[in-house]
All heavy atoms as TSV, in Angstrom:
chain	resi	resn	atom	element	x	y	z
A	1	MET	N	N	105.960	101.772	19.497
A	1	MET	CA	C	106.318	100.365	19.512
A	1	MET	C	C	107.060	100.057	20.811
A	1	MET	O	O	107.970	100.758	21.204
A	1	MET	CB	C	107.205	100.075	18.308
A	1	MET	CG	C	108.025	98.816	18.440
A	1	MET	SD	S	109.089	98.455	17.052
A	1	MET	CE	C	110.317	99.713	17.198
A	2	SER	N	N	106.641	99.009	21.485
A	2	SER	CA	C	107.307	98.519	22.687
A	2	SER	C	C	107.620	97.048	22.482
A	2	SER	O	O	106.762	96.289	22.023
A	2	SER	CB	C	106.416	98.681	23.911
A	2	SER	OG	O	106.170	100.035	24.174
A	3	ARG	N	N	108.833	96.647	22.828
A	3	ARG	CA	C	109.215	95.241	22.689
A	3	ARG	C	C	109.438	94.622	24.066
A	3	ARG	O	O	110.016	95.236	24.948
A	3	ARG	CB	C	110.485	95.121	21.850
A	3	ARG	CG	C	110.193	95.419	20.403
A	3	ARG	CD	C	111.284	94.982	19.502
A	3	ARG	NE	N	110.827	95.134	18.119
A	3	ARG	CZ	C	111.620	95.215	17.097
A	3	ARG	NH1	N	112.925	95.120	17.253
A	3	ARG	NH2	N	111.137	95.359	15.883
A	4	TYR	N	N	108.972	93.378	24.177
A	4	TYR	CA	C	109.087	92.624	25.417
A	4	TYR	C	C	109.810	91.318	25.141
A	4	TYR	O	O	109.701	90.755	24.057
A	4	TYR	CB	C	107.693	92.345	25.987
A	4	TYR	CG	C	107.001	93.606	26.430
A	4	TYR	CD1	C	106.302	94.391	25.517
A	4	TYR	CD2	C	107.076	94.019	27.747
A	4	TYR	CE1	C	105.686	95.568	25.922
A	4	TYR	CE2	C	106.461	95.189	28.152
A	4	TYR	CZ	C	105.772	95.957	27.234
A	4	TYR	OH	O	105.172	97.121	27.639
A	5	LEU	N	N	110.531	90.828	26.144
A	5	LEU	CA	C	111.280	89.581	26.047
A	5	LEU	C	C	110.641	88.548	26.956
A	5	LEU	O	O	110.374	88.815	28.132
A	5	LEU	CB	C	112.735	89.804	26.478
A	5	LEU	CG	C	113.623	88.571	26.601
A	5	LEU	CD1	C	113.810	87.909	25.242
A	5	LEU	CD2	C	114.958	88.937	27.215
A	6	GLY	N	N	110.386	87.378	26.410
A	6	GLY	CA	C	109.887	86.262	27.206
A	6	GLY	C	C	110.910	85.143	27.205
A	6	GLY	O	O	111.507	84.848	26.168
A	7	LEU	N	N	111.162	84.552	28.360
A	7	LEU	CA	C	112.079	83.421	28.497
A	7	LEU	C	C	111.328	82.255	29.121
A	7	LEU	O	O	110.599	82.436	30.099
A	7	LEU	CB	C	113.282	83.790	29.378
A	7	LEU	CG	C	114.220	84.848	28.832
A	7	LEU	CD1	C	115.203	85.297	29.907
A	7	LEU	CD2	C	114.964	84.326	27.621
A	8	ASP	N	N	111.519	81.071	28.559
A	8	ASP	CA	C	110.877	79.852	29.049
A	8	ASP	C	C	111.971	78.864	29.426
A	8	ASP	O	O	112.697	78.378	28.559
A	8	ASP	CB	C	109.971	79.273	27.966
A	8	ASP	CG	C	109.366	77.931	28.364
A	8	ASP	OD1	O	109.052	77.752	29.556
A	8	ASP	OD2	O	109.202	77.072	27.481
A	9	LEU	N	N	112.102	78.586	30.709
A	9	LEU	CA	C	113.120	77.661	31.201
A	9	LEU	C	C	112.565	76.254	31.221
A	9	LEU	O	O	111.611	75.958	31.941
A	9	LEU	CB	C	113.572	78.068	32.602
A	9	LEU	CG	C	114.558	77.139	33.304
A	9	LEU	CD1	C	115.837	77.005	32.488
A	9	LEU	CD2	C	114.859	77.647	34.698
A	10	GLY	N	N	113.154	75.380	30.420
A	10	GLY	CA	C	112.759	73.980	30.381
A	10	GLY	C	C	113.882	73.093	30.888
A	10	GLY	O	O	114.973	73.572	31.204
A	11	GLY	N	N	113.638	71.818	30.938
A	11	GLY	CA	C	114.632	70.876	31.444
A	11	GLY	C	C	115.848	70.723	30.554
A	11	GLY	O	O	116.952	70.470	31.035
A	12	THR	N	N	115.680	70.888	29.250
A	12	THR	CA	C	116.808	70.734	28.324
A	12	THR	C	C	117.109	71.990	27.524
A	12	THR	O	O	118.232	72.148	27.047
A	12	THR	CB	C	116.555	69.576	27.329
A	12	THR	OG1	O	115.342	69.817	26.637
A	12	THR	CG2	C	116.476	68.242	28.049
A	13	ASN	N	N	116.131	72.865	27.363
A	13	ASN	CA	C	116.332	74.084	26.577
A	13	ASN	C	C	115.714	75.293	27.252
A	13	ASN	O	O	114.751	75.177	28.005
A	13	ASN	CB	C	115.698	73.945	25.180
A	13	ASN	CG	C	116.451	72.983	24.310
A	13	ASN	OD1	O	117.645	73.150	24.086
A	13	ASN	ND2	N	115.761	71.970	23.807
A	14	ILE	N	N	116.279	76.458	26.927
A	14	ILE	CA	C	115.698	77.741	27.286
A	14	ILE	C	C	115.219	78.348	25.975
A	14	ILE	O	O	115.980	78.417	25.009
A	14	ILE	CB	C	116.743	78.665	27.940
A	14	ILE	CG1	C	117.348	78.006	29.177
A	14	ILE	CG2	C	116.112	80.017	28.281
A	14	ILE	CD1	C	118.637	78.658	29.640
A	15	LYS	N	N	113.974	78.760	25.936
A	15	LYS	CA	C	113.430	79.371	24.728
A	15	LYS	C	C	113.177	80.848	24.996
A	15	LYS	O	O	112.833	81.232	26.113
A	15	LYS	CB	C	112.143	78.666	24.308
A	15	LYS	CG	C	112.393	77.226	23.919
A	15	LYS	CD	C	111.136	76.515	23.538
A	15	LYS	CE	C	111.477	75.054	23.208
A	15	LYS	NZ	N	110.281	74.275	22.955
A	16	ALA	N	N	113.362	81.645	23.953
A	16	ALA	CA	C	113.175	83.086	24.079
A	16	ALA	C	C	112.327	83.598	22.930
A	16	ALA	O	O	112.380	83.060	21.823
A	16	ALA	CB	C	114.524	83.796	24.081
A	17	ALA	N	N	111.554	84.647	23.201
A	17	ALA	CA	C	110.776	85.321	22.171
A	17	ALA	C	C	110.779	86.816	22.440
A	17	ALA	O	O	110.701	87.244	23.589
A	17	ALA	CB	C	109.342	84.801	22.150
A	18	VAL	N	N	110.891	87.588	21.381
A	18	VAL	CA	C	110.737	89.038	21.456
A	18	VAL	C	C	109.394	89.360	20.818
A	18	VAL	O	O	109.103	88.946	19.691
A	18	VAL	CB	C	111.878	89.774	20.727
A	18	VAL	CG1	C	111.620	91.273	20.695
A	18	VAL	CG2	C	113.213	89.478	21.395
A	19	ILE	N	N	108.566	90.087	21.561
A	19	ILE	CA	C	107.221	90.436	21.131
A	19	ILE	C	C	107.139	91.948	20.956
A	19	ILE	O	O	107.544	92.707	21.840
A	19	ILE	CB	C	106.162	90.005	22.182
A	19	ILE	CG1	C	106.341	88.541	22.587
A	19	ILE	CG2	C	104.755	90.307	21.704
A	19	ILE	CD1	C	106.101	87.555	21.495
A	20	ASP	N	N	106.615	92.384	19.809
A	20	ASP	CA	C	106.407	93.799	19.534
A	20	ASP	C	C	104.945	94.127	19.808
A	20	ASP	O	O	104.046	93.509	19.236
A	20	ASP	CB	C	106.757	94.104	18.080
A	20	ASP	CG	C	106.584	95.563	17.716
A	20	ASP	OD1	O	106.854	96.416	18.569
A	20	ASP	OD2	O	106.173	95.839	16.574
A	21	VAL	N	N	104.722	95.066	20.714
A	21	VAL	CA	C	103.366	95.496	21.034
A	21	VAL	C	C	103.212	96.907	20.485
A	21	VAL	O	O	103.715	97.866	21.046
A	21	VAL	CB	C	103.116	95.467	22.559
A	21	VAL	CG1	C	101.698	95.910	22.874
A	21	VAL	CG2	C	103.384	94.078	23.117
A	22	GLY	N	N	102.554	97.003	19.332
A	22	GLY	CA	C	102.353	98.298	18.690
A	22	GLY	C	C	100.897	98.692	18.710
A	22	GLY	O	O	100.120	98.253	19.548
A	23	ALA	N	N	100.513	99.491	17.719
A	23	ALA	CA	C	99.132	99.964	17.626
A	23	ALA	C	C	98.177	98.812	17.314
A	23	ALA	O	O	97.040	98.817	17.749
A	23	ALA	CB	C	99.037	101.034	16.548
A	24	ASP	N	N	98.644	97.852	16.557
A	24	ASP	CA	C	97.827	96.688	16.230
A	24	ASP	C	C	97.986	95.636	17.317
A	24	ASP	O	O	98.373	95.924	18.429
A	24	ASP	CB	C	98.231	96.118	14.870
A	24	ASP	CG	C	97.962	97.107	13.739
A	24	ASP	OD1	O	97.030	97.907	13.863
A	24	ASP	OD2	O	98.708	97.076	12.748
A	25	ARG	N	N	97.744	94.405	16.969
A	25	ARG	CA	C	97.902	93.324	17.951
A	25	ARG	C	C	99.371	92.929	18.086
A	25	ARG	O	O	100.184	93.193	17.196
A	25	ARG	CB	C	97.047	92.142	17.570
A	25	ARG	CG	C	97.319	91.628	16.200
A	25	ARG	CD	C	96.351	90.545	15.843
A	25	ARG	NE	N	96.968	89.769	14.777
A	25	ARG	CZ	C	96.349	88.918	14.039
A	25	ARG	NH1	N	95.081	88.683	14.240
A	25	ARG	NH2	N	96.962	88.281	13.092
A	26	PRO	N	N	99.740	92.297	19.196
A	26	PRO	CA	C	101.132	91.894	19.420
A	26	PRO	C	C	101.652	90.980	18.311
A	26	PRO	O	O	100.904	90.184	17.737
A	26	PRO	CB	C	101.076	91.148	20.755
A	26	PRO	CG	C	99.866	91.668	21.432
A	26	PRO	CD	C	98.879	91.966	20.333
A	27	LYS	N	N	102.943	91.114	18.016
A	27	LYS	CA	C	103.570	90.338	16.949
A	27	LYS	C	C	104.885	89.759	17.452
A	27	LYS	O	O	105.687	90.456	18.067
A	27	LYS	CB	C	103.829	91.246	15.757
A	27	LYS	CG	C	104.543	90.572	14.610
A	27	LYS	CD	C	104.822	91.565	13.498
A	27	LYS	CE	C	105.687	90.912	12.436
A	27	LYS	NZ	N	106.123	91.894	11.430
A	28	VAL	N	N	105.102	88.473	17.175
A	28	VAL	CA	C	106.376	87.843	17.511
A	28	VAL	C	C	107.417	88.329	16.496
A	28	VAL	O	O	107.259	88.135	15.291
A	28	VAL	CB	C	106.269	86.305	17.487
A	28	VAL	CG1	C	107.633	85.676	17.734
A	28	VAL	CG2	C	105.262	85.826	18.504
A	29	VAL	N	N	108.461	88.975	16.988
A	29	VAL	CA	C	109.520	89.509	16.142
A	29	VAL	C	C	110.608	88.470	15.927
A	29	VAL	O	O	111.140	88.337	14.827
A	29	VAL	CB	C	110.122	90.789	16.772
A	29	VAL	CG1	C	111.302	91.303	15.981
A	29	VAL	CG2	C	109.057	91.860	16.922
A	30	ALA	N	N	110.960	87.742	16.985
A	30	ALA	CA	C	112.053	86.778	16.887
A	30	ALA	C	C	111.920	85.714	17.963
A	30	ALA	O	O	111.355	85.960	19.027
A	30	ALA	CB	C	113.394	87.490	17.050
A	31	THR	N	N	112.435	84.529	17.662
A	31	THR	CA	C	112.538	83.453	18.651
A	31	THR	C	C	113.924	82.838	18.557
A	31	THR	O	O	114.600	82.929	17.526
A	31	THR	CB	C	111.481	82.353	18.410
A	31	THR	OG1	O	111.692	81.778	17.122
A	31	THR	CG2	C	110.069	82.900	18.513
A	32	ASP	N	N	114.352	82.229	19.641
A	32	ASP	CA	C	115.641	81.542	19.684
A	32	ASP	C	C	115.597	80.559	20.846
A	32	ASP	O	O	114.690	80.590	21.663
A	32	ASP	CB	C	116.780	82.543	19.869
A	32	ASP	CG	C	118.136	82.000	19.427
A	32	ASP	OD1	O	118.211	80.820	19.009
A	32	ASP	OD2	O	119.120	82.754	19.496
A	33	GLN	N	N	116.587	79.692	20.907
A	33	GLN	CA	C	116.701	78.778	22.040
A	33	GLN	C	C	118.152	78.421	22.260
A	33	GLN	O	O	118.988	78.581	21.380
A	33	GLN	CB	C	115.852	77.536	21.848
A	33	GLN	CG	C	116.266	76.626	20.723
A	33	GLN	CD	C	115.348	75.415	20.630
A	33	GLN	OE1	O	114.284	75.359	21.217
A	33	GLN	NE2	N	115.767	74.431	19.878
A	34	ALA	N	N	118.426	77.949	23.468
A	34	ALA	CA	C	119.780	77.541	23.860
A	34	ALA	C	C	119.657	76.393	24.849
A	34	ALA	O	O	118.647	76.261	25.533
A	34	ALA	CB	C	120.516	78.714	24.517
A	35	PRO	N	N	120.693	75.561	24.951
A	35	PRO	CA	C	120.663	74.468	25.931
A	35	PRO	C	C	120.618	75.010	27.356
A	35	PRO	O	O	121.200	76.048	27.652
A	35	PRO	CB	C	121.966	73.717	25.694
A	35	PRO	CG	C	122.605	74.302	24.493
A	35	PRO	CD	C	121.908	75.570	24.159
A	36	THR	N	N	119.932	74.292	28.229
A	36	THR	CA	C	119.809	74.694	29.629
A	36	THR	C	C	121.094	74.435	30.415
A	36	THR	O	O	121.413	75.188	31.319
A	36	THR	CB	C	118.637	73.933	30.289
A	36	THR	OG1	O	117.460	74.219	29.544
A	36	THR	CG2	C	118.429	74.358	31.716
A	37	HIS	N	N	121.833	73.410	30.079
A	37	HIS	CA	C	123.046	72.997	30.808
A	37	HIS	C	C	122.726	72.640	32.256
A	37	HIS	O	O	123.493	72.928	33.173
A	37	HIS	CB	C	124.130	74.078	30.758
A	37	HIS	CG	C	124.591	74.419	29.371
A	37	HIS	ND1	N	125.203	73.511	28.555
A	37	HIS	CD2	C	124.508	75.567	28.653
A	37	HIS	CE1	C	125.493	74.078	27.396
A	37	HIS	NE2	N	125.070	75.323	27.426
A	38	ALA	N	N	121.580	71.998	32.474
A	38	ALA	CA	C	121.135	71.661	33.822
A	38	ALA	C	C	122.124	70.758	34.549
A	38	ALA	O	O	122.280	70.867	35.767
A	38	ALA	CB	C	119.761	71.000	33.767
A	39	SER	N	N	122.814	69.901	33.831
A	39	SER	CA	C	123.764	68.986	34.474
A	39	SER	C	C	124.970	69.716	35.066
A	39	SER	O	O	125.690	69.157	35.886
A	39	SER	CB	C	124.238	67.921	33.479
A	39	SER	OG	O	124.965	68.523	32.424
A	40	GLU	N	N	125.168	70.969	34.674
A	40	GLU	CA	C	126.294	71.757	35.181
A	40	GLU	C	C	125.936	72.571	36.422
A	40	GLU	O	O	126.775	73.298	36.943
A	40	GLU	CB	C	126.821	72.672	34.074
A	40	GLU	CG	C	127.370	71.894	32.888
A	40	GLU	CD	C	127.780	72.791	31.740
A	40	GLU	OE1	O	128.078	73.985	31.985
A	40	GLU	OE2	O	127.798	72.304	30.607
A	41	GLY	N	N	124.690	72.483	36.864
A	41	GLY	CA	C	124.285	73.158	38.092
A	41	GLY	C	C	123.524	74.447	37.860
A	41	GLY	O	O	123.440	74.953	36.735
A	42	PRO	N	N	122.956	74.980	38.946
A	42	PRO	CA	C	122.094	76.162	38.840
A	42	PRO	C	C	122.805	77.411	38.327
A	42	PRO	O	O	122.202	78.231	37.642
A	42	PRO	CB	C	121.555	76.371	40.254
A	42	PRO	CG	C	122.358	75.514	41.144
A	42	PRO	CD	C	122.996	74.459	40.307
A	43	GLU	N	N	124.082	77.557	38.641
A	43	GLU	CA	C	124.814	78.728	38.166
A	43	GLU	C	C	124.920	78.711	36.641
A	43	GLU	O	O	124.800	79.744	35.977
A	43	GLU	CB	C	126.208	78.815	38.801
A	43	GLU	CG	C	126.182	79.116	40.284
A	43	GLU	CD	C	125.976	77.871	41.148
A	43	GLU	OE1	O	126.010	76.735	40.614
A	43	GLU	OE2	O	125.757	78.029	42.351
A	44	ALA	N	N	125.151	77.539	36.074
A	44	ALA	CA	C	125.249	77.411	34.618
A	44	ALA	C	C	123.897	77.679	33.960
A	44	ALA	O	O	123.834	78.304	32.895
A	44	ALA	CB	C	125.756	76.021	34.236
A	45	VAL	N	N	122.822	77.230	34.593
A	45	VAL	CA	C	121.483	77.477	34.057
A	45	VAL	C	C	121.201	78.979	34.059
A	45	VAL	O	O	120.741	79.542	33.055
A	45	VAL	CB	C	120.410	76.724	34.863
A	45	VAL	CG1	C	119.013	77.117	34.430
A	45	VAL	CG2	C	120.611	75.215	34.740
A	46	ALA	N	N	121.488	79.635	35.164
A	46	ALA	CA	C	121.263	81.081	35.254
A	46	ALA	C	C	122.117	81.826	34.226
A	46	ALA	O	O	121.632	82.755	33.565
A	46	ALA	CB	C	121.574	81.579	36.662
A	47	ALA	N	N	123.362	81.415	34.062
A	47	ALA	CA	C	124.247	82.055	33.087
A	47	ALA	C	C	123.722	81.879	31.668
A	47	ALA	O	O	123.783	82.809	30.848
A	47	ALA	CB	C	125.658	81.507	33.212
A	48	ALA	N	N	123.189	80.702	31.363
A	48	ALA	CA	C	122.642	80.450	30.031
A	48	ALA	C	C	121.413	81.323	29.779
A	48	ALA	O	O	121.232	81.854	28.680
A	48	ALA	CB	C	122.289	78.971	29.867
A	49	MET	N	N	120.567	81.489	30.807
A	49	MET	CA	C	119.385	82.348	30.659
A	49	MET	C	C	119.792	83.799	30.421
A	49	MET	O	O	119.252	84.469	29.535
A	49	MET	CB	C	118.490	82.266	31.896
A	49	MET	CG	C	117.724	80.980	32.004
A	49	MET	SD	S	116.508	81.018	33.331
A	49	MET	CE	C	115.256	82.050	32.595
A	50	VAL	N	N	120.748	84.274	31.197
A	50	VAL	CA	C	121.214	85.653	31.047
A	50	VAL	C	C	121.830	85.854	29.666
A	50	VAL	O	O	121.564	86.856	28.988
A	50	VAL	CB	C	122.217	86.015	32.164
A	50	VAL	CG1	C	122.921	87.323	31.863
A	50	VAL	CG2	C	121.509	86.081	33.507
A	51	ALA	N	N	122.637	84.898	29.217
A	51	ALA	CA	C	123.290	85.025	27.913
A	51	ALA	C	C	122.270	85.065	26.774
A	51	ALA	O	O	122.387	85.887	25.850
A	51	ALA	CB	C	124.278	83.878	27.706
A	52	LEU	N	N	121.268	84.210	26.822
A	52	LEU	CA	C	120.253	84.195	25.772
A	52	LEU	C	C	119.440	85.491	25.797
A	52	LEU	O	O	119.192	86.100	24.750
A	52	LEU	CB	C	119.332	82.976	25.922
A	52	LEU	CG	C	118.238	82.840	24.870
A	52	LEU	CD1	C	118.822	82.776	23.461
A	52	LEU	CD2	C	117.388	81.603	25.154
A	53	GLY	N	N	119.039	85.922	26.982
A	53	GLY	CA	C	118.286	87.172	27.098
A	53	GLY	C	C	119.086	88.368	26.608
A	53	GLY	O	O	118.566	89.224	25.879
A	54	ALA	N	N	120.361	88.431	26.958
A	54	ALA	CA	C	121.214	89.542	26.525
A	54	ALA	C	C	121.413	89.519	25.013
A	54	ALA	O	O	121.411	90.573	24.364
A	54	ALA	CB	C	122.556	89.474	27.246
A	55	SER	N	N	121.566	88.334	24.452
A	55	SER	CA	C	121.723	88.217	23.007
A	55	SER	C	C	120.487	88.733	22.272
A	55	SER	O	O	120.593	89.464	21.282
A	55	SER	CB	C	121.992	86.758	22.637
A	55	SER	OG	O	121.983	86.585	21.243
A	56	MET	N	N	119.319	88.348	22.757
A	56	MET	CA	C	118.074	88.811	22.141
A	56	MET	C	C	117.942	90.331	22.288
A	56	MET	O	O	117.573	91.025	21.338
A	56	MET	CB	C	116.872	88.110	22.767
A	56	MET	CG	C	116.832	86.608	22.542
A	56	MET	SD	S	116.630	86.125	20.833
A	56	MET	CE	C	114.857	86.276	20.659
A	57	ARG	N	N	118.261	90.851	23.451
A	57	ARG	CA	C	118.186	92.296	23.691
A	57	ARG	C	C	119.148	93.037	22.770
A	57	ARG	O	O	118.790	94.043	22.154
A	57	ARG	CB	C	118.514	92.611	25.139
A	57	ARG	CG	C	118.515	94.113	25.454
A	57	ARG	CD	C	119.380	94.480	26.633
A	57	ARG	NE	N	120.758	94.085	26.370
A	57	ARG	CZ	C	121.592	93.629	27.302
A	57	ARG	NH1	N	121.190	93.485	28.549
A	57	ARG	NH2	N	122.820	93.310	26.994
A	58	ASP	N	N	120.368	92.532	22.671
A	58	ASP	CA	C	121.374	93.217	21.847
A	58	ASP	C	C	120.992	93.233	20.378
A	58	ASP	O	O	121.277	94.181	19.663
A	58	ASP	CB	C	122.737	92.545	22.030
A	58	ASP	CG	C	123.315	92.737	23.414
A	58	ASP	OD1	O	122.801	93.583	24.185
A	58	ASP	OD2	O	124.279	92.020	23.755
A	59	HIS	N	N	120.345	92.176	19.924
A	59	HIS	CA	C	119.983	92.094	18.517
A	59	HIS	C	C	118.643	92.743	18.204
A	59	HIS	O	O	118.475	93.332	17.134
A	59	HIS	CB	C	119.967	90.621	18.066
A	59	HIS	CG	C	119.943	90.466	16.579
A	59	HIS	ND1	N	118.771	90.337	15.885
A	59	HIS	CD2	C	120.935	90.453	15.658
A	59	HIS	CE1	C	119.040	90.226	14.596
A	59	HIS	NE2	N	120.352	90.294	14.432
A	60	TRP	N	N	117.667	92.656	19.108
A	60	TRP	CA	C	116.309	93.097	18.842
A	60	TRP	C	C	115.831	94.257	19.702
A	60	TRP	O	O	114.695	94.683	19.578
A	60	TRP	CB	C	115.337	91.934	18.991
A	60	TRP	CG	C	115.626	90.837	18.024
A	60	TRP	CD1	C	116.287	89.668	18.276
A	60	TRP	CD2	C	115.321	90.821	16.626
A	60	TRP	NE1	N	116.397	88.921	17.132
A	60	TRP	CE2	C	115.806	89.607	16.108
A	60	TRP	CE3	C	114.671	91.701	15.777
A	60	TRP	CZ2	C	115.667	89.266	14.762
A	60	TRP	CZ3	C	114.535	91.358	14.445
A	60	TRP	CH2	C	115.025	90.158	13.952
A	61	GLY	N	N	116.690	94.759	20.620
A	61	GLY	CA	C	116.289	95.806	21.555
A	61	GLY	C	C	116.001	97.123	20.883
A	61	GLY	O	O	116.116	97.246	19.682
A	62	PRO	N	N	115.595	98.102	21.658
A	62	PRO	CA	C	115.501	98.042	23.107
A	62	PRO	C	C	114.285	97.231	23.588
A	62	PRO	O	O	113.255	97.210	22.933
A	62	PRO	CB	C	115.358	99.496	23.528
A	62	PRO	CG	C	114.740	100.168	22.339
A	62	PRO	CD	C	115.240	99.424	21.127
A	63	ILE	N	N	114.474	96.576	24.703
A	63	ILE	CA	C	113.445	95.777	25.346
A	63	ILE	C	C	112.956	96.554	26.569
A	63	ILE	O	O	113.765	97.011	27.362
A	63	ILE	CB	C	114.019	94.397	25.802
A	63	ILE	CG1	C	114.637	93.638	24.626
A	63	ILE	CG2	C	112.978	93.576	26.527
A	63	ILE	CD1	C	113.671	93.140	23.587
A	64	VAL	N	N	111.640	96.695	26.706
A	64	VAL	CA	C	111.115	97.459	27.841
A	64	VAL	C	C	110.674	96.588	29.012
A	64	VAL	O	O	110.471	97.095	30.106
A	64	VAL	CB	C	109.953	98.391	27.416
A	64	VAL	CG1	C	110.414	99.399	26.396
A	64	VAL	CG2	C	108.769	97.612	26.913
A	65	GLY	N	N	110.539	95.311	28.775
A	65	GLY	CA	C	110.115	94.467	29.896
A	65	GLY	C	C	110.196	93.013	29.581
A	65	GLY	O	O	110.461	92.610	28.474
């Protein structure tokens, strides 16, 4: 089993999905989203992406890619 993390940066939200790629076809294990905080600038957007990705990894990891 290998798990992968996908992040989608939108104008108002960041969406995340953890995908399990096993012997069968890929399966979505979990999804989540968080506000982008675009009005706070690029540093806040990057911080929000990192926080969401780390949260998904910590809860659903290990993530291989």
